[in-house]
C-alpha positions in Angstrom: 0.0 0.1 0.0 1.1 3.7 -0.5 3.3 4.5 2.6 4.5 7.8 4.2 8.1 8.7 3.7 10.3 10.6 6.2 9.1 14.1 5.1 5.6 12.9 5.3 5.4 12.8 1.4 3.1 9.8 0.3 5.2 7.3 -1.6 4.0 5.6 -4.7 4.3 1.7 -5.4 5.8 1.1 -8.7 5.0 -2.2 -10.8 3.5 -4.1 -8.0 -0.1 -4.5 -7.2 -3.1 -6.7 -7.2 -6.3 -5.4 -8.9 -9.9 -6.9 -9.1 -12.4 -6.0 -11.8 -16.1 -7.1 -10.8 -19.7 -7.0 -12.5 -22.7 -8.5 -13.5 -21.8 -11.7 -15.6 -22.4 -11.3 -19.3 -23.8 -7.7 -19.2 -20.8 -5.5 -17.7 -17.8 -6.9 -19.6 -15.7 -8.2 -16.9 -13.9 -10.7 -19.2 -13.2 -7.9 -21.6 -11.8 -5.5 -19.2 -9.4 -8.0 -17.7 -8.3 -9.3 -21.2 -7.5 -5.7 -22.4 -5.7 -4.9 -19.2 -3.9 -8.5 -19.2 -2.6 -8.3 -22.8 -1.5 -4.8 -22.7 0.4 -4.9 -19.3 1.9 -8.2 -20.8 3.2 -6.3 -24.1 4.5 -3.4 -21.8 6.8 -6.0 -20.2 5.2 -6.8 -17.0 4.3 -9.9 -15.4 0.6 -10.6 -15.1 -0.8 -13.5 -12.9 -4.6 -14.2 -12.9 -5.3 -17.5 -11.3 -8.8 -17.0 -9.8 -11.6 -16.3 -12.0 -14.9 -16.2 -10.2 -18.0 -16.6 -12.2 -21.3 -18.6 -12.0 -22.8 -21.5 -13.9 -25.9 -19.5 -14.4 -26.0 -17.7 -17.9 -26.8 -14.2 -17.0 -26.9 -11.9 -14.1 -24.9 -13.3 -11.6 -21.7 -11.7 -10.0 -18.4 -12.1 -11.8 -14.8 -11.3 -10.9 -11.3 -11.3 -11.9 -8.2 -10.8 -9.8 -5.1 -10.1 -11.4 -1.6 -9.6 -9.9 0.7 -7.1 -11.9 4.5 -6.9 -11.1 7.9 -6.4 -12.6 9.1 -9.8 -11.7 7.2 -13.1 -12.1 5.1 -13.4 -8.7 5.7 -16.3 -6.7 1.9 -17.0 -6.5 -1.6 -15.4 -6.7 -1.2 -14.5 -2.9 -4.2 -13.5 -0.7 -7.4 -12.2 -1.1 -6.4 -8.6 -0.3 -6.3 -6.4 -3.2 -4.8 -2.8 -4.0 -7.3 -1.6 -6.7 -11.2 -2.5 -6.9 -12.8 -1.8 -10.4 -16.5 -2.0 -10.0 -18.3 -2.2 -13.6 -21.8 -2.6 -12.1 -23.7 0.6 -12.3 -26.8 -0.2 -10.5 -27.5 -0.9 -6.8 -28.6 -4.3 -4.8 -32.0 -3.1 -3.6 -32.0 -5.9 -0.8 -28.5 -5.2 0.5 -28.6 -3.4 3.8 -25.0 -2.7 3.9 -23.6 0.5 2.3 -22.1 1.0 -0.4 -24.5 -1.4 -1.8 -23.0 -2.0 -5.4 -22.6 -5.7 -5.4 -18.9 -5.7 -6.3 -18.0 -3.2 -4.0 -20.1 -5.2 -1.4 -18.6 -8.3 -2.0 -14.8 -7.3 -2.2 -14.4 -3.9 -0.6 -13.4 -5.6 2.7 -10.3 -7.0 0.9 -9.1 -3.6 -0.2 -6.1 -2.6 1.5 -6.0 0.8 3.6 -4.8 3.3 1.2 -6.1 1.4 -2.1 -8.2 2.7 -4.8 -11.8 2.2 -5.8 -12.9 2.9 -9.3 -16.8 2.6 -10.0 -19.4 3.2 -12.4 -21.3 6.2 -11.0 -23.7 6.4 -14.0 -26.8 6.1 -11.6 -25.4 8.3 -8.9 -22.7 8.6 -6.5 -22.7 6.0 -3.5 -22.0 6.3 0.3 -18.2 5.8 0.7 -17.5 7.4 4.0 -16.3 4.1 5.8 -13.9 3.2 3.0 -12.6 7.0 2.8 -12.1 6.5 6.8 -9.7 3.8 5.6 -7.7 6.1 3.2 -9.1 4.6 0.4 -9.2 6.9 -2.8 -12.6 6.8 -4.4 -12.8 7.6 -8.3 -16.4 7.6 -9.4 -16.6 7.4 -13.3 -20.0 7.6 -15.1 -18.7 5.3 -17.9 -22.0 4.0 -18.9 -23.3 7.5 -19.2 -20.4 8.7 -21.4 -20.7 5.9 -23.5 -24.3 6.0 -24.2 -25.1 9.9 -24.0 -21.8 11.4 -25.3 -20.3 8.7 -27.6 -23.7 7.2 -28.5 -22.3 3.7 -28.3 -22.9 1.5 -24.8 -20.3 -1.1 -25.8 -17.3 1.3 -25.4 -18.3 1.9 -21.7 -15.6 -0.5 -20.6 -13.0 1.2 -22.5 -14.0 4.4 -20.7 -13.0 2.6 -17.4 -9.9 1.3 -18.8 -8.8 5.0 -19.9 -9.5 6.1 -16.5 -7.6 3.4 -14.7 -4.7 3.9 -17.1 -4.8 7.5 -16.0 -4.7 6.3 -12.2 -1.6 4.3 -12.6 0.2 7.1 -15.0 0.4 4.2 -17.6 0.2 4.4 -21.4 -0.7 8.1 -21.3 -0.2 8.3 -25.0 -2.4 5.5 -25.5 0.3 3.6 -27.6 -0.3 0.2 -26.2 -4.2 0.8 -26.2 -4.1 2.2 -29.8 -2.2 -1.3 -31.0 -4.6 -3.5 -29.4 -7.5 -1.6 -30.6 -6.2 -1.7 -34.3 -5.5 -5.4 -34.1 -9.1 -5.9 -33.0 -11.2 -3.3 -34.9 -9.3 -1.9 -37.7 -10.9 -4.3 -39.9 -14.2 -2.8 -39.2 -13.2 0.7 -40.0 -10.7 3.4 -38.5 -13.9 5.1 -37.0 -14.3 2.1 -34.6 -10.7 2.6 -33.2 -11.0 6.3 -32.8 -14.3 5.9 -30.9 -12.6 3.7 -28.6 -9.7 6.0 -28.1 -12.2 9.0 -27.5 -13.9 6.8 -25.0 -10.7 6.1 -23.3 -9.7 9.6 -23.2 -12.7 10.6 -21.5 -12.2 8.2 -18.7 -8.8 9.9 -18.1 -10.4 13.3 -18.1 -12.9 12.2 -15.5 -9.8 10.7 -13.3 -8.0 13.9 -13.8 -10.8 16.2 -12.6 -11.1 13.9 -9.3 -7.4 14.2 -8.6 -7.5 17.9 -9.1 -10.7 18.3 -7.0 -9.2 16.3 -4.2 -5.9 17.9 -4.6 -4.3 14.5 -5.1 -0.7 14.6 -6.8 -1.0 10.9 -7.6 -2.9 7.8 -6.8 -0.2 6.1 -5.1 0.3 3.6 -7.6 2.1 3.5 -10.9 2.9 0.9 -13.8 6.1 1.6 -15.9 6.7 -0.4 -19.0 9.9 -2.7 -18.8 12.0 -3.7 -21.6 11.5 -7.5 -22.7 13.9 -9.9 -24.4 11.3 -11.1 -26.8 7.5 -11.6 -27.2 5.6 -12.5 -24.1 2.4 -14.4 -24.2 -0.4 -14.5 -21.7 -1.7 -18.0 -21.6 -4.3 -19.9 -19.8 -3.5 -23.4 -18.5 -5.9 -24.8 -21.3 -3.9 -22.9 -23.8 -0.5 -24.4 -22.8 -1.6 -27.9 -22.5 -3.3 -27.7 -26.0 -0.2 -26.4 -27.6 2.1 -29.2 -25.7 -0.4 -31.7 -27.2 0.0 -30.5 -30.7 3.8 -30.2 -30.3 3.7 -33.9 -29.0 2.2 -34.9 -32.2 -1.6 -35.2 -31.0 -3.7 -35.2 -34.2 -6.9 -36.3 -32.9 -8.8 -34.4 -30.1 -12.4 -35.6 -29.0 -14.6 -33.6 -26.2 -17.9 -32.6 -25.5 -18.7 -29.0 -24.0 -18.2 -29.0 -20.1 -16.7 -26.6 -17.8 -13.8 -25.9 -17.3 -12.4 -28.1 -20.1 -14.6 -26.5 -23.2 -11.9 -24.3 -23.9 -9.5 -27.0 -25.1 -12.3 -28.1 -27.4 -12.4 -24.5 -28.9 -8.6 -24.3 -29.0 -8.2 -27.7 -30.9 -11.1 -26.9 -33.2 -9.5 -23.8 -34.3 -5.7 -24.9 -34.5 -5.4 -28.6 -34.8 -6.6 -28.8 -38.4 -3.6 -26.5 -39.4 -1.4 -29.3 -38.5 -3.2 -32.0 -40.4 -5.4 -33.0 -37.3 -8.9 -33.0 -36.3 -11.2 -32.1 -33.4 -14.5 -33.7 -32.9 -17.3 -32.7 -30.4 -18.9 -35.7 -29.5 -22.7 -36.0 -29.0 -22.0 -37.1 -25.3 -19.1 -37.7 -23.1 -18.6 -41.5 -23.7 -19.0 -41.0 -27.6 -16.0 -38.8 -27.3 -13.7 -40.8 -25.6 -14.8 -44.0 -27.9 -13.9 -41.9 -30.9 -10.5 -41.2 -29.5 -10.1 -44.7 -28.7 -10.9 -45.6 -32.3 -8.6 -42.9 -33.6 -5.7 -44.2 -31.4 -6.1 -47.8 -32.8 -5.4 -46.4 -36.3 -2.1 -45.3 -34.8 -3.0 -41.5 -34.4 -1.8 -40.0 -31.1 -5.2 -39.0 -29.3 -6.4 -37.1 -26.4 -9.9 -36.5 -24.8 -10.9 -33.7 -22.3 -13.3 -33.4 -19.6 -14.1 -32.6 -16.1 -15.5 -34.6 -13.1 -19.0 -35.4 -14.1 -17.8 -36.4 -17.7 -15.0 -38.2 -16.5 -17.3 -40.4 -14.2 -19.2 -41.4 -17.5 -15.9 -42.5 -19.0 -14.9 -45.1 -16.7 -15.7 -48.2 -18.5 -13.7 -47.1 -21.4 -10.5 -46.6 -19.0 -10.8 -50.2 -18.8 -11.1 -50.7 -22.5 -7.9 -48.6 -23.2 -6.1 -50.6 -20.4 -7.1 -54.0 -21.6 -6.6 -53.5 -25.2 -3.6 -51.4 -24.5 -4.6 -48.5 -26.8 -2.7 -45.5 -25.8 -4.5 -42.4 -24.8 -4.2 -39.1 -23.0 -7.4 -38.0 -20.7 -7.3 -34.7 -19.6 -9.4 -34.1 -16.4 -10.0 -30.3 -15.7 -11.0 -30.7 -12.0 -14.0 -28.9 -10.6 -16.1 -29.1 -7.3 -18.1 -32.3 -7.1 -19.6 -34.8 -6.5 -22.3 -34.8 -9.2 -22.9 -31.5 -10.9 -21.3 -29.9 -7.6 -20.0 -26.4 -8.1 -19.4 -26.1 -12.2 -17.4 -23.0 -11.8 -15.3 -23.8 -8.7 -12.0 -25.4 -8.2 -11.1 -28.6 -6.5 -8.6 -31.5 -6.3 -11.2 -34.2 -5.7 -10.6 -36.6 -8.7 -7.5 -38.2 -7.6 -9.0 -41.5 -6.4 -11.2 -41.6 -9.7 -8.2 -41.7 -12.0 -5.8 -43.7 -9.7 -8.4 -46.4 -9.1 -11.5 -45.8 -11.2 -13.0 -48.9 -12.7 -13.4 -52.4 -12.3 -10.5 -54.7 -12.5 -7.2 -53.5 -12.6 -5.2 -51.8 -15.3 -1.8 -50.1 -16.0 -2.5 -46.3 -15.8 -0.2 -43.1 -15.3 -1.3 -40.0 -13.6 0.3 -36.7 -14.1 -0.3 -33.2 -12.7 1.3 -29.9 -13.6 1.8 -26.9 -11.2 2.0 -24.2 -13.9 1.2 -23.1 -17.5 4.6 -23.9 -18.2 4.4 -27.6 -17.0 0.9 -27.9 -18.6 3.1 -27.3 -21.9 5.9 -29.9 -21.0 4.1 -32.4 -19.0 1.5 -32.7 -22.0 4.4 -33.6 -24.3 5.7 -36.2 -21.8 2.1 -37.6 -21.4 1.7 -38.3 -25.2 5.3 -40.2 -25.0 4.4 -42.0 -21.9 0.9 -43.1 -23.5 2.6 -44.3 -26.6 5.4 -46.2 -25.0 3.4 -47.9 -22.5 0.0 -48.2 -24.4 -2.3 -47.3 -21.7 -4.4 -44.4 -20.4 -2.4 -41.3 -19.2 -4.5 -39.0 -17.0 -3.5 -35.5 -16.9 -5.0 -33.3 -13.8 -5.4 -29.8 -14.0 -8.2 -27.8 -12.2 -10.5 -24.9 -12.8 -7.7 -22.4 -11.4 -4.9 -23.7 -13.5 -6.9 -24.5 -16.6 -8.5 -21.0 -16.7 -6.0 -19.1 -15.0 -3.6 -16.8 -16.9 0.2 -16.1 -16.7 2.9 -14.5 -18.8 5.0 -17.0 -20.5 7.9 -15.8 -22.8 7.4 -17.1 -26.3 10.9 -18.3 -26.5 10.0 -21.0 -23.7 8.1 -23.2 -26.2 11.2 -23.3 -28.6 13.8 -24.3 -25.5 12.7 -28.0 -25.9 13.1 -30.1 -28.9 10.3 -32.4 -29.2 11.2 -35.9 -30.3 8.0 -38.3 -31.2 9.3 -41.8 -30.6 7.1 -44.3 -32.5 9.4 -47.2 -32.0 6.9 -49.7 -30.9 4.9 -49.4 -34.0 5.4 -52.4 -36.5 6.0 -51.7 -40.1 5.4 -53.6 -43.1 9.2 -54.6 -43.5 9.1 -55.8 -40.0 6.2 -58.2 -41.0 8.2 -59.5 -44.0 11.2 -60.2 -41.8 9.2 -61.8 -38.7 5.9 -63.3 -39.8 5.2 -64.2 -36.2 3.4 -60.9 -35.1 1.7 -61.0 -31.8 -0.2 -57.8 -30.8 0.1 -58.9 -27.0 3.3 -60.8 -27.1 4.5 -61.6 -23.5 7.7 -59.4 -23.4 10.1 -58.9 -20.5 9.0 -55.2 -20.2 5.3 -56.0 -20.9 5.3 -53.5 -24.0 4.1 -55.3 -27.0 4.5 -54.3 -30.6 1.5 -52.5 -32.3 0.5 -52.9 -35.6 -1.7 -50.1 -37.7 -4.5 -51.2 -39.6 -4.0 -51.5 -43.2 -0.3 -52.6 -43.0 0.1 -55.3 -45.4 0.3 -58.7 -44.0 -0.9 -58.0 -40.5 -3.9 -59.0 -38.7 -5.4 -56.6 -36.2 -7.2 -57.9 -33.2 -8.8 -55.5 -30.5 -11.0 -56.6 -27.6 -12.0 -55.5 -24.3 -12.3 -59.1 -23.2 -8.9 -61.1 -21.9 -7.1 -62.4 -24.7 -4.1 -64.5 -25.8 -0.8 -63.2 -27.4 -2.6 -62.8 -30.9 -5.7 -61.1 -29.4 -8.2 -63.9 -29.4 -10.5 -64.2 -26.4 -9.6 -66.7 -23.8 -10.6 -67.6 -20.2 -7.7 -70.0 -19.8 -6.4 -69.4 -16.1 -2.8 -69.7 -17.4 -3.3 -67.1 -20.1 -5.2 -64.9 -17.7 -2.6 -64.8 -15.4 0.3 -64.3 -18.0 -1.8 -61.4 -19.4 -2.3 -59.8 -16.0 1.3 -60.2 -15.0 2.3 -58.7 -18.5 0.2 -55.4 -18.3 1.4 -54.9 -14.7 5.1 -55.3 -15.8 4.6 -51.9 -17.8 4.1 -49.9 -14.8 7.2 -51.6 -13.3 9.2 -50.4 -16.2 7.6 -46.9 -15.9 8.9 -46.8 -12.2 12.3 -47.8 -13.4 12.8 -45.7 -16.4 10.4 -42.6 -16.6 8.8 -41.7 -13.3 10.0 -38.3 -12.2 10.7 -37.8 -8.4 9.1 -35.0 -6.6 10.7 -31.3 -6.7 12.2 -30.4 -3.4 12.4 -26.9 -2.2 14.7 -26.5 1.1 16.0 -29.3 3.2 13.6 -31.9 4.7 15.9 -33.1 7.3 14.4 -32.3 10.8 11.8 -29.8 9.4 8.1 -29.6 8.7 7.6 -30.6 5.1 4.7 -29.2 3.0 3.4 -31.6 0.6 1.6 -30.9 -2.6 0.5 -31.8 -6.2 -0.9 -29.9 -9.2 -1.4 -26.2 -9.0 -0.7 -26.0 -5.3 3.0 -25.6 -5.6 3.3 -21.7 -6.2 1.3 -21.1 -2.9 3.3 -23.5 -1.1 6.5 -21.8 -2.1 5.1 -18.4 -1.1 4.0 -19.9 2.4 7.2 -21.2 2.8 8.8 -17.8 2.6 6.2 -16.2 4.8 7.0 -18.9 7.4 10.4 -18.4 7.1 9.9 -14.8 8.0 8.1 -15.7 11.1 11.1 -17.9 12.3 9.8 -21.4 10.9 11.9 -23.3 8.3 10.1 -25.8 6.1 10.7 -27.5 3.1 8.4 -28.2 0.1 8.0 -31.4 -1.5 5.7 -31.4 -4.9 4.7 -34.1 -7.0 3.8 -33.9 -10.6 3.9 -37.8 -11.2 1.2 -39.0 -9.0 0.6 -42.5 -10.3 2.1 -45.2 -10.0 3.2 -43.7 -6.8 7.1 -43.5 -6.8 7.7 -44.8 -3.1 11.4 -45.2 -3.8 11.7 -41.6 -4.2 9.1 -40.3 -1.8 9.7 -42.2 1.4 13.4 -41.4 2.0 12.5 -37.7 1.7 9.5 -37.8 4.1 11.0 -40.1 6.4 13.6 -37.4 7.4 10.9 -34.5 8.2 9.8 -33.6 11.7 6.3 -33.5 10.4 4.6 -34.2 7.2 1.9 -31.9 6.1 -0.2 -32.2 2.8 -1.8 -29.5 1.4 -4.9 -30.3 -0.7 -7.9 -28.8 -2.1 -10.3 -31.7 -1.3 -12.2 -32.6 1.9 -10.2 -35.8 3.0 -6.8 -35.2 1.9 -6.6 -37.8 -1.0 -3.0 -37.8 -1.8 -2.1 -37.6 1.9 -3.9 -41.1 2.0 -1.7 -42.3 -0.8 1.4 -40.9 1.0 0.5 -42.8 4.2 -0.2 -46.0 2.5 2.8 -46.4 0.4 5.4 -44.7 2.7 4.2 -45.7 6.0 4.6 -42.1 7.7 1.9 -40.2 9.6 0.5 -37.5 7.3 -1.2 -34.3 8.7 -3.6 -32.4 6.6 -4.4 -28.9 5.5 -7.5 -29.0 3.4 -9.7 -26.6 1.8 -13.1 -27.4 -0.2 -15.3 -24.3 -0.3 -14.5 -23.6 -3.9 -12.0 -20.6 -3.4 -8.3 -21.3 -4.1 -5.9 -22.1 -1.1 -4.2 -18.8 -0.1 -0.7 -18.7 1.3 -2.4 -17.3 4.6 -4.5 -20.5 4.8 -1.3 -22.8 4.8 0.6 -20.4 7.2 -2.3 -20.4 9.7 -2.7 -24.1 9.0 1.1 -25.0 9.7 1.1 -22.8 12.8 -1.9 -24.5 14.3 -0.5 -28.0 13.7 2.9 -27.1 15.2 1.3 -25.3 18.1 -1.5 -27.8 19.0 -0.4 -31.1 17.2 -3.7 -31.1 15.2 -3.9 -33.9 12.6 -6.2 -32.1 10.2 -6.8 -28.3 9.6 -10.0 -27.3 7.5 -9.5 -23.8 6.3 -12.0 -21.3 4.7 -15.1 -23.3 5.8 -16.7 -20.5 7.9 -20.3 -19.8 6.5 -20.4 -16.4 4.7 -23.0 -13.7 5.3 -25.8 -14.3 2.6 -26.1 -11.9 -0.2 -29.8 -11.3 -1.0 -30.9 -10.8 -4.2 -34.5 -9.6 -5.2 -36.3 -12.2 -7.5 -38.9 -9.5 -8.5 -42.7 -9.6 -8.1 
C-alpha cells in the first residue's frame, strides 16, 4: 500500500499491485476489461498472474470477478484475497443489501481492499456512500462510464474502454495510448478506422474524469504506478488450457475429442481452431462416452489421441478406461477438475478426482497420472504424457483444475522453443518388420510387458482389438494360465515406468528435521510463498511437490519424507486424498491442511494451518469453511 516517507510525502508503489475487476456476468464486460488489461500489461513487459476467475454457472445476471497480480518480476503465487485496486463495473444497486455501499462488487470485495487502496466504480446512476472506505484512506474515483458511452459517444459498448482509460490515468500508464491503440487496431481496424478512434475517445474521456477527481481532491497521484519494462522477446498471456493444447499439438496429437463441459470446453475450442492447421481433427461428440470412444478408435489406427473433460464427464467414461487398459490402446485423458460430486459447483476449483483416476473402474489396469503445477508444466508435461501413453500403451491421466486451466500467466514465447520435441513411435510395427518376422503377436509376452503395435491396413498384418481377456494374438480366452500371464504382462509395464520414466518430486529446501509441506498439481506456487512467509516468522520448512502421482514413486518419496519432523499435505479436497496415498505407500503419518469451499488455497491458509499444527499437534486443519453472510438478491414481483 502507499506509505508515508520521512518527510510526510506519500510514496508511490511502482510495478507491484493486485487489482480486481467485478460486475454482472455477461452484461458488464468483466472478461473484456481483464483481457484488455492483461494483454496490454504483458506487452508492456510486466508480469501478469490471474489465477482466480470467479463466475457462476448461470448464463446471465450473476456476479463475476477476476483478480489480477501485476508485477515487474514473475509473482511467486496469486497471493491472498487482499487487493490494491477494486474496479466495479456494475452501475446499479442491490436493493436488498442493507450494507452500504450496496453495489454488488463493492459489497462483496471492498473488505479486501487494502487501507490506502483505490476504488473505481461506475457512477452512472449516482454516487454511493463511501465514508467508511474513505476513513480507511481509500481513494474513490467515480466514473460515469455508462452515461459517457451512451449519451456522449452514442455507443453503449465502449463503456468499459472509458473505465480502462480512467484506470490507466490512475496508474500513470500508457498516457499517450500507444499500447491501447495497437490493441484496438488489431481487433477493430478491419471494421473501420472510426471504430478505433471511437474507443480511443472513450479512453480519453475516462482519463479526463479521473484527472478532474485528482484535481478536486488535490491529490498529486493515486499511490500506484505501472511503468513499461523492456523485454527480451515476445511475451504471451496464456491459460493452462492454452498451454496444454499447444503441448499436445507439439507432441504429435492429431485427434482430439470432447464434449462441452466447464472448465474443459476451452480445450475443445482451441483444438477446433488450431488442430486442422497441423493435419489433425477435433471432434465434438454427442456425449461424453462418444468422445472417448472416438478417441480410442483414432488411437487404434495409430494416431496420437486425446480427450478432455471434467469430473462429471470423467465419471461417464470409466468403462472406457478399462477398454484402453485391456486393449492396450494409448490415450491421454485431460481432467480439468472442478468441485463435485455430481454437478457440484461447475465454476469452482477442487482437487477431488485423484482417487477416480488412480482407481476408477472395475478390475485393474496399468495407468499413469500426471499433474502440472504451472502453465509451463501444462506444456512440458503434456508432451511427456503423449510419449508415456505411446510407450506404455495405456491411458495417461492429466490432472489440472479450474484455477490452473482457466488462470492466465505471462510466459515468454521463447520458452516453447527451448525443448526439442522428439516423437518416438518405436513400438509401431512396419510392413518390413512383418516380412522379416511373420510371427507378429499384438499382445506378445515381453520382459517389459510392452508389445509391438500394428496399424490397421499394414500389408501382411492381422489386427485384433478386444476388451475381453485374450491371448498373445488377441483371441478371447478364459484360460487361467493365459489370464495370469496377461495380467502380469500388463502390470510389468508400470514396473518399467517406475524404473525408467517416473520423475521424483521437486524439493525446495532441506527436509531433514523440518516440517515438510507436500503438494501436487497447482498448489506448488502457493506452497512456495507460504514457505517464504513462514521463514519470515522463524519457521523453516521444506516443500516437496509431486507431478507424477501414479503409480506412486515410493522409492523416491519415502526417504525424503521419513526425514521430516512433520509431513503436512496441503490439498483442495475434503479428505486429503494424496495424503492417504502417501500414508499408504510410505508408512509415515501425514497431517493435512484441506480446503473445499470452492475458493483457491491462499498462502495465509497454509501459514495459519502450519502454525496450528505445530502449536497444537492437530492432525487435520480445515480452512475457509466459515459460513459467509448471505447476499440477498430480489427475485422481483
